[in-house]
Backbone as CSV, one residue per row, in Angstrom:
resi,resn,N_x,N_y,N_z,CA_x,CA_y,CA_z,C_x,C_y,C_z
1,UNK,106.363,93.552,131.696,105.503,94.697,131.595,105.865,95.836,130.931
2,UNK,105.105,96.393,129.849,105.755,97.582,129.018,106.031,98.889,130.040
3,UNK,107.281,99.671,129.922,107.613,100.643,130.116,106.936,101.875,129.653
4,UNK,107.015,102.806,129.917,107.022,104.129,129.318,108.406,104.043,128.355
5,UNK,108.784,104.610,126.905,110.225,104.381,126.171,110.866,106.285,126.518
6,UNK,110.258,107.006,126.974,110.426,108.422,127.570,111.285,108.075,129.101
7,UNK,110.834,107.813,129.977,110.985,107.792,131.482,111.170,106.762,131.495
8,UNK,110.969,105.600,131.224,111.284,104.031,131.950,110.822,103.935,133.242
9,UNK,109.588,104.562,133.379,109.220,104.352,135.221,107.746,103.736,134.600
10,UNK,106.712,104.445,134.288,105.799,104.361,134.393,105.048,103.195,133.163
11,UNK,104.106,102.617,133.054,103.294,101.822,132.215,102.698,102.887,131.356
12,UNK,103.082,102.637,129.996,102.601,103.484,128.682,101.255,103.562,128.798
13,UNK,100.135,104.534,128.433,98.871,104.811,128.333,98.914,105.326,126.666
14,UNK,99.523,105.917,126.173,99.484,106.383,124.670,100.675,106.199,123.901
15,UNK,100.243,106.449,122.483,101.646,105.974,121.529,101.405,107.639,120.672
16,UNK,102.861,107.572,120.468,102.855,109.040,119.525,102.088,108.654,117.730
17,UNK,101.383,109.441,117.495,101.100,109.503,116.493,101.784,109.231,115.027
18,UNK,103.082,109.208,115.143,103.832,109.508,113.998,104.576,108.209,113.973
19,UNK,105.637,108.083,115.400,106.301,107.240,115.120,106.048,105.999,116.252
20,UNK,104.637,105.754,116.884,104.136,104.544,117.663,104.571,104.650,118.587
21,UNK,105.389,105.649,119.515,106.651,104.802,120.612,105.929,105.381,121.481
22,UNK,105.787,104.428,122.619,104.988,104.189,123.860,105.276,105.502,124.908
23,UNK,104.128,106.061,125.580,104.658,107.355,126.446,103.465,107.259,127.315
24,UNK,104.101,107.713,128.621,103.067,107.694,129.845,102.154,109.015,130.227
25,UNK,102.833,110.152,129.992,102.139,111.159,129.978,102.208,112.588,129.511
26,UNK,101.957,114.120,129.628,101.797,114.479,128.860,103.160,115.136,129.099
27,UNK,104.281,115.114,129.898,105.303,115.703,129.952,106.330,114.523,129.480
28,UNK,105.897,113.589,129.625,106.844,112.532,128.569,106.925,112.547,126.880
29,UNK,105.229,112.677,126.776,105.298,113.366,125.565,105.875,114.788,124.677
30,UNK,106.041,115.613,125.810,106.700,116.708,125.067,107.722,116.700,125.403
31,UNK,108.881,115.736,126.176,109.800,115.603,125.957,110.371,114.789,124.905
32,UNK,109.402,113.646,123.997,109.580,113.251,122.960,109.366,113.755,121.520
33,UNK,108.795,115.037,121.919,108.450,116.004,120.579,109.497,117.194,120.684
34,UNK,110.478,116.905,121.562,111.876,117.822,121.288,112.340,117.443,120.196
35,UNK,112.666,116.520,120.185,113.362,115.961,118.932,112.203,115.568,117.601
36,UNK,112.395,115.514,116.321,111.732,115.099,115.659,111.918,113.185,115.686
37,UNK,110.528,112.953,114.845,110.776,111.575,115.054,109.924,110.875,113.754
38,UNK,110.078,109.432,113.348,109.620,109.751,111.969,108.637,107.998,112.146
39,UNK,107.819,108.266,110.919,107.111,107.091,111.105,108.035,105.796,110.855
40,UNK,107.338,104.549,111.506,108.650,103.244,111.283,108.173,102.762,109.967
41,UNK,109.385,102.415,109.670,109.492,102.049,107.887,108.308,100.719,108.209
42,UNK,107.702,100.312,106.925,106.694,99.561,106.368,107.570,98.089,106.784
43,UNK,106.900,96.935,107.016,107.496,95.785,107.491,107.621,95.378,106.028
44,UNK,108.410,94.219,105.662,108.561,93.329,104.328,107.269,92.846,103.702
45,UNK,106.565,92.460,104.664,105.249,91.547,104.177,104.295,92.555,103.824
46,UNK,104.049,93.851,104.366,103.498,94.979,103.822,104.238,95.339,102.706
47,UNK,105.097,95.309,102.601,105.528,96.383,101.089,105.254,95.091,100.075
48,UNK,105.321,94.010,99.678,105.338,92.379,99.199,103.673,92.862,98.991
49,UNK,102.443,93.050,99.534,101.298,92.788,99.600,101.186,93.893,98.490
50,UNK,101.268,95.242,99.375,101.194,96.238,98.226,101.659,96.247,97.036
51,UNK,103.101,95.378,96.513,103.330,95.676,95.252,102.733,94.422,94.493
52,UNK,102.133,93.217,95.110,101.639,92.031,94.286,100.153,92.471,93.867
53,UNK,99.978,93.563,94.852,98.274,94.354,94.729,97.776,94.960,93.299
54,UNK,99.384,95.520,92.889,99.047,96.631,91.245,98.672,95.562,90.381
55,UNK,97.878,96.203,89.817,97.329,95.771,88.859,98.489,95.883,87.474
56,UNK,97.854,94.802,86.578,98.985,94.127,85.549,98.528,95.573,84.294
57,UNK,98.832,95.983,83.621,98.438,97.084,82.244,97.705,96.392,81.401
58,UNK,96.677,96.994,81.077,96.448,96.525,79.874,97.628,96.082,78.721
59,UNK,97.352,95.168,77.833,98.012,95.293,76.774,97.154,95.389,75.614
60,UNK,97.583,96.830,74.938,97.104,97.176,73.816,97.050,96.414,72.766
61,UNK,97.957,95.570,72.420,98.080,94.558,71.091,96.129,93.421,70.625
62,UNK,96.128,93.256,72.354,94.766,92.000,72.191,94.080,92.819,71.889
63,UNK,93.632,94.344,72.540,92.335,94.974,72.370,91.654,96.284,71.747
64,UNK,92.993,96.456,70.872,92.971,97.219,69.742,91.649,97.242,68.932
65,UNK,90.811,95.957,68.714,89.824,95.834,67.940,88.387,95.773,68.769
66,UNK,88.957,95.626,70.081,87.526,95.938,70.533,87.135,96.865,71.559
67,UNK,88.341,97.863,71.409,88.718,99.156,72.553,87.284,100.228,71.792
68,UNK,86.276,100.324,72.709,85.509,101.591,72.139,85.941,102.937,71.817
69,UNK,85.561,103.681,70.774,86.440,104.797,70.715,85.149,106.156,71.570
70,UNK,86.169,107.265,71.622,85.462,107.994,72.201,84.160,108.707,71.719
71,UNK,83.631,108.582,70.729,82.196,108.810,70.002,81.455,107.719,70.765
72,UNK,81.763,106.469,70.772,81.060,105.107,71.287,80.994,105.576,72.550
73,UNK,81.675,105.479,73.206,81.785,106.089,74.794,80.436,107.143,75.232
74,UNK,81.068,108.255,74.342,79.722,109.454,74.479,78.054,108.744,74.506
75,UNK,78.192,107.970,73.610,77.136,107.309,72.898,76.391,106.643,74.307
76,UNK,77.298,105.516,74.878,76.941,105.425,76.273,76.347,105.788,77.027
77,UNK,77.310,107.146,77.014,76.657,107.940,78.359,75.780,108.389,78.394
78,UNK,75.211,108.842,76.861,73.952,109.441,76.877,72.601,108.443,76.914
79,UNK,73.203,107.303,76.677,71.797,106.574,76.695,70.901,106.054,78.047
80,UNK,69.768,106.431,77.378,68.887,106.712,79.166,68.450,104.622,79.325
81,UNK,68.434,104.190,78.463,68.158,102.751,78.425,69.524,102.062,79.601
82,UNK,70.833,102.282,78.862,71.679,101.889,79.492,71.847,102.502,80.860
83,UNK,71.735,104.197,80.941,71.357,104.027,82.324,69.917,103.761,83.172
84,UNK,69.293,103.401,82.989,68.453,102.771,83.764,68.583,100.976,84.104
85,UNK,69.103,100.313,83.030,69.877,99.434,83.658,71.159,99.749,84.882
86,UNK,71.470,100.694,84.674,72.539,100.725,85.817,72.331,101.190,86.982
87,UNK,70.923,101.304,87.151,70.249,101.785,88.325,70.294,100.226,89.333
88,UNK,70.269,99.362,88.241,70.067,98.118,88.988,71.264,97.712,89.989
89,UNK,71.420,97.937,91.190,72.360,97.364,91.823,73.467,95.968,91.254
90,UNK,72.505,95.145,90.865,72.823,93.841,90.221,73.790,93.812,89.158
91,UNK,73.145,94.666,88.178,73.565,94.987,87.286,75.044,95.353,87.165
92,UNK,75.445,96.551,88.441,76.865,97.198,88.411,77.632,95.995,89.302
93,UNK,77.327,95.251,89.980,77.742,94.456,90.745,78.642,92.929,89.281
94,UNK,77.426,92.604,88.772,77.895,92.133,87.537,78.803,92.336,87.140
95,UNK,79.326,93.820,86.595,80.146,94.389,85.566,81.584,94.857,86.282
96,UNK,81.090,95.042,87.372,82.663,94.877,88.773,83.311,93.519,88.674
97,UNK,82.632,92.798,89.039,83.101,91.273,88.983,84.041,90.917,87.689
98,UNK,83.231,91.090,86.082,83.569,90.642,85.365,85.004,91.808,85.082
99,UNK,85.055,93.004,85.122,85.994,93.832,84.964,87.046,93.289,85.920
100,UNK,87.195,92.627,87.380,88.087,92.271,88.166,88.559,91.209,87.613
101,UNK,87.809,90.129,86.965,88.297,88.632,86.715,89.320,88.480,85.783
102,UNK,89.954,87.286,86.166,91.388,87.315,85.644,91.027,86.705,84.496
103,UNK,89.757,86.095,83.735,89.780,85.956,82.847,88.321,86.932,82.409
104,UNK,87.836,87.997,81.851,86.757,88.494,81.849,85.762,87.966,80.747
105,UNK,86.530,87.595,79.704,85.627,87.146,78.411,84.962,86.002,79.061
106,UNK,85.751,84.986,79.639,84.843,83.563,79.896,83.974,83.601,80.867
107,UNK,84.491,84.793,82.137,83.122,85.200,82.927,81.658,85.918,82.317
108,UNK,81.920,87.024,81.084,81.263,87.413,80.345,80.379,86.809,79.986
109,UNK,80.816,85.761,79.130,80.276,84.604,78.101,79.141,84.021,79.453
110,UNK,79.903,83.153,80.470,78.764,82.859,81.668,77.547,83.584,82.062
111,UNK,78.080,84.885,82.219,77.049,85.655,83.055,75.595,85.844,81.688
112,UNK,76.295,85.915,80.807,75.188,86.265,79.836,73.985,85.399,79.314
113,UNK,74.822,83.847,79.886,74.216,82.873,79.641,73.202,82.514,80.416
114,UNK,73.436,82.953,81.381,72.887,82.884,82.802,71.674,83.817,83.158
115,UNK,71.959,84.981,82.938,71.357,86.323,83.262,70.372,86.881,82.139
116,UNK,69.415,86.735,82.223,68.488,87.293,80.723,68.495,88.814,80.907
117,UNK,68.530,88.979,82.111,68.220,91.279,82.407,69.887,91.430,81.782
118,UNK,70.643,90.605,82.071,72.112,91.122,82.201,72.670,91.393,80.693
119,UNK,72.029,90.155,79.966,71.694,89.858,78.587,71.573,91.035,77.797
120,UNK,70.115,91.447,78.226,69.757,92.520,77.571,70.207,93.635,77.845
121,UNK,71.103,93.653,78.904,71.990,94.915,78.882,73.038,94.996,77.870
122,UNK,73.590,94.016,77.709,74.974,93.596,76.858,74.067,94.103,75.573
123,UNK,73.416,93.363,74.734,72.699,93.684,73.910,72.551,95.253,73.283
124,UNK,71.665,96.329,74.531,71.720,97.627,74.675,73.072,98.354,74.307
125,UNK,73.950,97.514,75.000,75.416,98.289,75.112,75.596,98.286,73.596
126,UNK,75.521,97.018,72.795,75.810,96.877,71.481,75.309,97.639,70.610
127,UNK,73.644,97.469,70.939,73.044,98.316,69.810,73.610,100.141,69.597
128,UNK,73.459,100.547,71.127,74.122,101.749,71.038,75.661,102.211,70.748
129,UNK,76.448,101.189,70.629,77.413,101.278,70.001,77.311,100.959,68.252
130,UNK,76.677,100.376,67.950,76.636,100.125,66.811,77.631,98.678,66.263
131,UNK,77.984,97.881,67.257,78.667,96.680,67.216,77.829,95.291,67.501
132,UNK,77.981,94.516,66.553,77.309,93.359,66.851,78.612,92.017,67.623
133,UNK,77.788,91.197,68.548,78.368,90.213,68.539,77.438,89.165,69.297
């Protein structure tokens, strides 16, 4: 059975919010707080997980031709047709999935072939930016 890390007598009922040290009473809490404590160091696996979740930067070389200008982005933002398409959660979900995909070009092509509403959305985007594809 675990014991309070301060008095080593009773079973702990609480944990310090900073360092997660178990203690049993207000008296032990006050004793513990007389000395500064720190949060525990993260486990190595947690650090590795956080590092592996970092997104890779976009390579500018490949996307210069397909990147939209500020003017085109403003046109998209002010287009009522695009706004009405984005009212549909399915369209927003598909855009999110395509954006997060390891190969977004392939997924975009597949979704355009399978979903006529999404294809209409893409065509509206292309017309709004004066882009043909």
